[in-house]
GUKOLTI-541330 format. One record per residue (C-alpha): residue number from 0; chain; x, y, z. Coordinates in steps of 0.001 Angstrom, whole numbers, m for minus. Layout:
{seq = NUM&mol = A&east = X&north = Y&up = Z} .
...
//
This chain:
{seq = 0&mol = A&east = m32865&north = m125493&up = 40007} .
{seq = 1&mol = A&east = m30913&north = m127264&up = 36661} .
{seq = 2&mol = A&east = m29154&north = m125498&up = 34377} .
{seq = 3&mol = A&east = m27498&north = m127239&up = 31247} .
{seq = 4&mol = A&east = m24659&north = m125350&up = 29438} .
{seq = 5&mol = A&east = m23440&north = m126739&up = 25705} .
{seq = 6&mol = A&east = m20165&north = m124934&up = 24007} .
{seq = 7&mol = A&east = m18002&north = m126494&up = 21735} .
{seq = 8&mol = A&east = m18857&north = m130066&up = 22543} .
{seq = 9&mol = A&east = m18693&north = m129831&up = 26529} .
{seq = 10&mol = A&east = m21555&north = m129766&up = 29032} .
{seq = 11&mol = A&east = m21984&north = m128679&up = 32371} .
{seq = 12&mol = A&east = m24680&north = m129846&up = 34804} .
{seq = 13&mol = A&east = m25536&north = m127216&up = 37765} .
{seq = 14&mol = A&east = m27067&north = m127452&up = 40417} .
{seq = 15&mol = A&east = m27078&north = m125517&up = 43815} .
{seq = 16&mol = A&east = m26059&north = m127168&up = 47229} .
{seq = 17&mol = A&east = m24570&north = m130376&up = 45529} .
{seq = 18&mol = A&east = m23268&north = m133076&up = 46981} .
{seq = 19&mol = A&east = m23061&north = m136136&up = 45368} .
{seq = 20&mol = A&east = m23274&north = m136963&up = 41853} .
{seq = 21&mol = A&east = m24618&north = m140058&up = 39971} .
{seq = 22&mol = A&east = m24869&north = m141797&up = 36826} .
{seq = 23&mol = A&east = m26086&north = m145095&up = 35562} .
{seq = 24&mol = A&east = m23776&north = m148025&up = 35151} .
{seq = 25&mol = A&east = m22981&north = m150024&up = 31664} .
{seq = 26&mol = A&east = m25637&north = m152483&up = 33499} .
{seq = 27&mol = A&east = m28400&north = m149638&up = 33535} .
{seq = 28&mol = A&east = m29772&north = m150920&up = 36631} .
{seq = 29&mol = A&east = m27374&north = m149393&up = 39282} .
{seq = 30&mol = A&east = m25897&north = m145876&up = 39842} .
{seq = 31&mol = A&east = m22300&north = m145522&up = 40222} .
{seq = 32&mol = A&east = m20888&north = m142597&up = 41761} .
{seq = 33&mol = A&east = m19069&north = m139670&up = 40353} .
{seq = 34&mol = A&east = m18381&north = m137598&up = 42922} .
{seq = 35&mol = A&east = m18390&north = m136903&up = 46440} .
{seq = 36&mol = A&east = m18834&north = m132848&up = 47284} .
{seq = 37&mol = A&east = m15611&north = m131985&up = 45831} .
{seq = 38&mol = A&east = m14040&north = m135154&up = 45269} .
{seq = 39&mol = A&east = m14111&north = m136812&up = 41571} .
{seq = 40&mol = A&east = m13766&north = m140693&up = 42160} .
{seq = 41&mol = A&east = m10637&north = m142124&up = 40298} .
{seq = 42&mol = A&east = m13089&north = m144091&up = 37642} .
{seq = 43&mol = A&east = m13677&north = m140467&up = 36474} .
{seq = 44&mol = A&east = m11146&north = m138769&up = 37771} .
{seq = 45&mol = A&east = m8584&north = m140631&up = 35380} .
{seq = 46&mol = A&east = m10689&north = m140272&up = 31698} .
{seq = 47&mol = A&east = m9603&north = m136878&up = 32423} .
{seq = 48&mol = A&east = m13193&north = m135802&up = 30957} .
{seq = 49&mol = A&east = m15007&north = m135241&up = 33951} .
{seq = 50&mol = A&east = m14145&north = m132146&up = 36269} .
{seq = 51&mol = A&east = m15744&north = m130286&up = 39158} .
{seq = 52&mol = A&east = m16021&north = m126456&up = 39590} .
{seq = 53&mol = A&east = m16943&north = m125285&up = 42463} .
{seq = 54&mol = A&east = m16590&north = m121806&up = 44923} .
{seq = 55&mol = A&east = m18165&north = m120238&up = 47497} .
{seq = 56&mol = A&east = m19866&north = m117483&up = 45363} .
{seq = 57&mol = A&east = m21071&north = m119907&up = 42374} .
{seq = 58&mol = A&east = m22888&north = m123071&up = 41233} .
{seq = 59&mol = A&east = m21507&north = m126316&up = 41625} .
{seq = 60&mol = A&east = m20934&north = m127936&up = 38252} .
{seq = 61&mol = A&east = m20207&north = m131154&up = 36655} .
{seq = 62&mol = A&east = m17699&north = m130579&up = 33219} .
{seq = 63&mol = A&east = m17699&north = m132842&up = 30566} .
{seq = 64&mol = A&east = m15392&north = m132386&up = 28009} .
{seq = 65&mol = A&east = m14919&north = m134102&up = 24649} .
{seq = 66&mol = A&east = m18488&north = m135095&up = 24973} .
{seq = 67&mol = A&east = m19074&north = m138742&up = 22975} .
{seq = 68&mol = A&east = m21633&north = m140951&up = 22755} .
{seq = 69&mol = A&east = m20829&north = m143224&up = 25797} .
{seq = 70&mol = A&east = m21698&north = m140030&up = 28116} .
{seq = 71&mol = A&east = m25021&north = m139847&up = 27429} .
{seq = 72&mol = A&east = m27855&north = m140802&up = 29941} .
{seq = 73&mol = A&east = m29351&north = m139976&up = 32926} .
{seq = 74&mol = A&east = m27491&north = m137944&up = 35499} .
{seq = 75&mol = A&east = m28532&north = m137492&up = 39474} .
{seq = 76&mol = A&east = m27191&north = m135253&up = 41927} .
{seq = 77&mol = A&east = m28388&north = m135612&up = 45861} .
{seq = 78&mol = A&east = m28608&north = m132108&up = 47066} .
{seq = 79&mol = A&east = m28708&north = m130959&up = 50846} .
{seq = 80&mol = A&east = m31376&north = m128809&up = 50485} .
{seq = 81&mol = A&east = m33722&north = m131083&up = 47671} .
{seq = 82&mol = A&east = m33275&north = m134042&up = 48299} .
{seq = 83&mol = A&east = m32121&north = m136169&up = 44662} .
{seq = 84&mol = A&east = m32620&north = m134696&up = 41165} .
{seq = 85&mol = A&east = m31890&north = m135707&up = 37745} .
{seq = 86&mol = A&east = m31378&north = m134834&up = 34253} .
{seq = 87&mol = A&east = m31099&north = m136904&up = 30758} .
{seq = 88&mol = A&east = m27618&north = m136254&up = 28629} .
{seq = 89&mol = A&east = m28734&north = m136893&up = 25127} .
{seq = 90&mol = A&east = m25612&north = m136979&up = 22488} .
{seq = 91&mol = A&east = m26056&north = m136171&up = 18871} .
{seq = 92&mol = A&east = m23218&north = m136775&up = 16967} .
{seq = 93&mol = A&east = m23043&north = m135255&up = 13616} .
{seq = 94&mol = A&east = m20269&north = m135003&up = 10862} .
{seq = 95&mol = A&east = m17765&north = m132181&up = 10690} .
{seq = 96&mol = A&east = m15544&north = m131226&up = 7607} .
{seq = 97&mol = A&east = m12305&north = m129365&up = 7718} .
{seq = 98&mol = A&east = m10894&north = m127129&up = 6576} .
{seq = 99&mol = A&east = m13982&north = m124545&up = 6986} .
{seq = 100&mol = A&east = m16263&north = m123825&up = 4090} .
{seq = 101&mol = A&east = m15473&north = m122035&up = 1569} .
{seq = 102&mol = A&east = m12754&north = m123775&up = 477} .
{seq = 103&mol = A&east = m10731&north = m121465&up = m2352} .
{seq = 104&mol = A&east = m7938&north = m123578&up = m4721} .
{seq = 105&mol = A&east = m5655&north = m121570&up = m6590} .
{seq = 106&mol = A&east = m4624&north = m122370&up = m10172} .
{seq = 107&mol = A&east = m1647&north = m124442&up = m9825} .
{seq = 108&mol = A&east = m3391&north = m126633&up = m7276} .
{seq = 109&mol = A&east = m3401&north = m130206&up = m8320} .
{seq = 110&mol = A&east = m4665&north = m131846&up = m5455} .
{seq = 111&mol = A&east = m6450&north = m131005&up = m2666} .
{seq = 112&mol = A&east = m7961&north = m132947&up = 948} .
{seq = 113&mol = A&east = m10765&north = m132474&up = 3119} .
{seq = 114&mol = A&east = m11142&north = m134403&up = 6295} .
{seq = 115&mol = A&east = m14533&north = m135873&up = 7794} .
{seq = 116&mol = A&east = m14923&north = m136380&up = 11579} .
{seq = 117&mol = A&east = m17553&north = m137562&up = 14141} .
{seq = 118&mol = A&east = m16260&north = m136336&up = 17472} .
{seq = 119&mol = A&east = m18704&north = m137822&up = 19619} .
{seq = 120&mol = A&east = m18160&north = m141310&up = 18107} .
{seq = 121&mol = A&east = m15047&north = m143523&up = 19866} .
{seq = 122&mol = A&east = m15163&north = m145198&up = 16406} .
{seq = 123&mol = A&east = m17260&north = m145222&up = 13534} .
{seq = 124&mol = A&east = m17764&north = m148082&up = 10513} .
{seq = 125&mol = A&east = m15962&north = m146126&up = 7850} .
{seq = 126&mol = A&east = m17863&north = m148599&up = 5570} .
{seq = 127&mol = A&east = m20730&north = m146528&up = 6200} .
{seq = 128&mol = A&east = m19217&north = m142920&up = 5647} .
{seq = 129&mol = A&east = m19950&north = m141561&up = 1590} .
{seq = 130&mol = A&east = m19019&north = m138994&up = m13} .
{seq = 131&mol = A&east = m21182&north = m136890&up = m2578} .
{seq = 132&mol = A&east = m20336&north = m134318&up = m5430} .
{seq = 133&mol = A&east = m22657&north = m132097&up = m5767} .
{seq = 134&mol = A&east = m25865&north = m134427&up = m4782} .
{seq = 135&mol = A&east = m24116&north = m137050&up = m6454} .
{seq = 136&mol = A&east = m22318&north = m139822&up = m5100} .
{seq = 137&mol = A&east = m18466&north = m139712&up = m5604} .
{seq = 138&mol = A&east = m16527&north = m142394&up = m8531} .
{seq = 139&mol = A&east = m13633&north = m143270&up = m10195} .
{seq = 140&mol = A&east = m15180&north = m142649&up = m13250} .
{seq = 141&mol = A&east = m15680&north = m139146&up = m12569} .
{seq = 142&mol = A&east = m13054&north = m138127&up = m10029} .
{seq = 143&mol = A&east = m9611&north = m139822&up = m9166} .
{seq = 144&mol = A&east = m9738&north = m139911&up = m5649} .
{seq = 145&mol = A&east = m8418&north = m141597&up = m2617} .
{seq = 146&mol = A&east = m9565&north = m141749&up = 802} .
{seq = 147&mol = A&east = m7983&north = m143159&up = 4055} .
{seq = 148&mol = A&east = m8955&north = m143229&up = 7992} .
{seq = 149&mol = A&east = m6562&north = m141200&up = 10089} .
{seq = 150&mol = A&east = m7948&north = m142047&up = 13057} .
{seq = 151&mol = A&east = m10884&north = m144308&up = 14812} .
{seq = 152&mol = A&east = m13501&north = m141529&up = 13921} .
{seq = 153&mol = A&east = m12103&north = m139500&up = 10919} .
{seq = 154&mol = A&east = m11360&north = m139961&up = 7252} .
{seq = 155&mol = A&east = m9304&north = m138254&up = 4701} .
{seq = 156&mol = A&east = m10522&north = m137919&up = 1578} .
{seq = 157&mol = A&east = m8266&north = m136538&up = m1545} .
{seq = 158&mol = A&east = m8807&north = m134976&up = m5045} .
{seq = 159&mol = A&east = m6596&north = m135296&up = m7957} .
{seq = 160&mol = A&east = m7436&north = m132775&up = m10839} .
{seq = 161&mol = A&east = m6355&north = m134669&up = m13939} .
{seq = 162&mol = A&east = m8024&north = m135061&up = m17475} .
{seq = 163&mol = A&east = m11158&north = m136074&up = m16268} .
{seq = 164&mol = A&east = m11974&north = m133205&up = m14265} .
{seq = 165&mol = A&east = m9239&north = m130747&up = m16083} .
{seq = 166&mol = A&east = m12406&north = m127728&up = m16070} .
{seq = 167&mol = A&east = m13683&north = m127698&up = m12995} .
{seq = 168&mol = A&east = m14321&north = m124770&up = m11226} .
{seq = 169&mol = A&east = m16860&north = m125194&up = m8117} .
{seq = 170&mol = A&east = m18547&north = m128213&up = m6249} .
{seq = 171&mol = A&east = m20572&north = m128953&up = m3264} .
{seq = 172&mol = A&east = m19248&north = m131763&up = m1626} .
{seq = 173&mol = A&east = m20823&north = m134173&up = 1305} .
{seq = 174&mol = A&east = m19981&north = m136458&up = 3939} .
{seq = 175&mol = A&east = m23219&north = m138552&up = 4757} .
{seq = 176&mol = A&east = m23052&north = m140716&up = 7659} .
{seq = 177&mol = A&east = m25988&north = m142493&up = 8960} .
{seq = 178&mol = A&east = m28097&north = m140333&up = 7342} .
{seq = 179&mol = A&east = m26470&north = m137331&up = 8770} .
{seq = 180&mol = A&east = m24305&north = m134887&up = 6476} .
{seq = 181&mol = A&east = m21935&north = m131982&up = 6604} .
{seq = 182&mol = A&east = m21016&north = m129872&up = 3466} .
{seq = 183&mol = A&east = m18456&north = m127668&up = 2085} .
{seq = 184&mol = A&east = m18173&north = m125151&up = m1360} .
{seq = 185&mol = A&east = m14490&north = m126158&up = m3135} .
{seq = 186&mol = A&east = m13751&north = m123194&up = m5646} .
{seq = 187&mol = A&east = m11275&north = m122779&up = m7629} .
{seq = 188&mol = A&east = m9981&north = m119385&up = m7866} .
{seq = 189&mol = A&east = m9489&north = m117537&up = m11512} .
{seq = 190&mol = A&east = m5981&north = m116322&up = m12947} .
{seq = 191&mol = A&east = m8150&north = m113020&up = m13222} .
{seq = 192&mol = A&east = m9347&north = m113115&up = m9253} .
{seq = 193&mol = A&east = m6017&north = m114183&up = m8774} .
{seq = 194&mol = A&east = m4433&north = m110604&up = m9956} .
{seq = 195&mol = A&east = m6861&north = m109131&up = m7909} .
{seq = 196&mol = A&east = m6065&north = m110233&up = m5053} .
{seq = 197&mol = A&east = m4032&north = m107952&up = m2297} .
{seq = 198&mol = A&east = m43&north = m107216&up = m3533} .
{seq = 199&mol = A&east = 816&north = m108171&up = m254} .
{seq = 200&mol = A&east = m357&north = m111871&up = m581} .
{seq = 201&mol = A&east = m582&north = m112200&up = m4302} .
{seq = 202&mol = A&east = 2831&north = m111793&up = m4639} .
{seq = 203&mol = A&east = 3944&north = m114038&up = m1483} .
{seq = 204&mol = A&east = 5293&north = m116881&up = m2291} .
{seq = 205&mol = A&east = 5574&north = m118098&up = 1236} .
{seq = 206&mol = A&east = 1991&north = m117837&up = 1122} .
{seq = 207&mol = A&east = 1353&north = m119581&up = m2098} .
{seq = 208&mol = A&east = 3502&north = m122461&up = m913} .
{seq = 209&mol = A&east = 1805&north = m122405&up = 2367} .
{seq = 210&mol = A&east = m1279&north = m122331&up = 956} .
{seq = 211&mol = A&east = m397&north = m125891&up = m1181} .
{seq = 212&mol = A&east = 255&north = m127165&up = 1551} .
{seq = 213&mol = A&east = m3107&north = m126530&up = 2984} .
{seq = 214&mol = A&east = m5059&north = m127948&up = 489} .
{seq = 215&mol = A&east = m3576&north = m131254&up = 72} .
{seq = 216&mol = A&east = m223&north = m133516&up = m62} .
{seq = 217&mol = A&east = 2597&north = m131601&up = m2021} .
{seq = 218&mol = A&east = 4297&north = m132988&up = m4935} .
{seq = 219&mol = A&east = 7250&north = m132505&up = m6657} .
{seq = 220&mol = A&east = 5510&north = m131109&up = m9827} .
{seq = 221&mol = A&east = 3333&north = m128995&up = m8317} .
{seq = 222&mol = A&east = 6686&north = m127271&up = m6810} .
{seq = 223&mol = A&east = 7699&north = m126959&up = m10253} .
{seq = 224&mol = A&east = 4172&north = m125443&up = m11819} .
{seq = 225&mol = A&east = 4194&north = m123284&up = m8821} .
{seq = 226&mol = A&east = 7457&north = m121934&up = m9439} .
{seq = 227&mol = A&east = 6833&north = m120991&up = m13184} .
{seq = 228&mol = A&east = 3046&north = m119920&up = m12029} .
{seq = 229&mol = A&east = 5508&north = m117281&up = m10526} .
{seq = 230&mol = A&east = 7912&north = m116477&up = m12755} .
{seq = 231&mol = A&east = 5212&north = m115395&up = m14977} .
{seq = 232&mol = A&east = 3550&north = m113455&up = m12600} .
{seq = 233&mol = A&east = 6551&north = m111549&up = m11207} .
{seq = 234&mol = A&east = 7336&north = m110911&up = m15768} .
{seq = 235&mol = A&east = 3510&north = m109495&up = m16297} .
//
């Protein structure tokens, strides 16, 4: 009997009394051996994402970690008790934004950054990746921003606050790739909200500086603003 477990970009394919695993090769006409018994063939062992898990008391399993689009296809096993059986693995790639939503900014923040990744794609066309704000395409007429690839499947968006958006309070940001989307709410805390934060946080310079680093690239003017803000907070 087949069992399929999927969690955190891992896929486990299970079958009882398994002897060997196969999958189609690039030509899709012949099966390529993955493993026989407890022996993983070198082609898959060197990839580092394929592993065999088996013991006397458990069902033997083929574990595929950090699943990518190249892993999708038909997987076949030969059992010593019931012949040959197959299962089709489909990989659905979807954008993922970090940090997690909502992203809360402080009044002193003058910039913040978001990253959009497609972890199941080893490489993406960045021309097909777009950012939207409240459902509208992000453009330089309303925002000062910069995008840059930080890996073959991840792009960073950095927003700079200036006169164009000095009254920014909150907005929904969307990363779209091939008609699939991920969303995040970005909101700036008001000064009143800041004063109502727990004492151990709102008086901690270390906490505030860490927040400044976490929300984007730090600049010298931001440090000066942070020092002035802490001084005013202390005097209040």
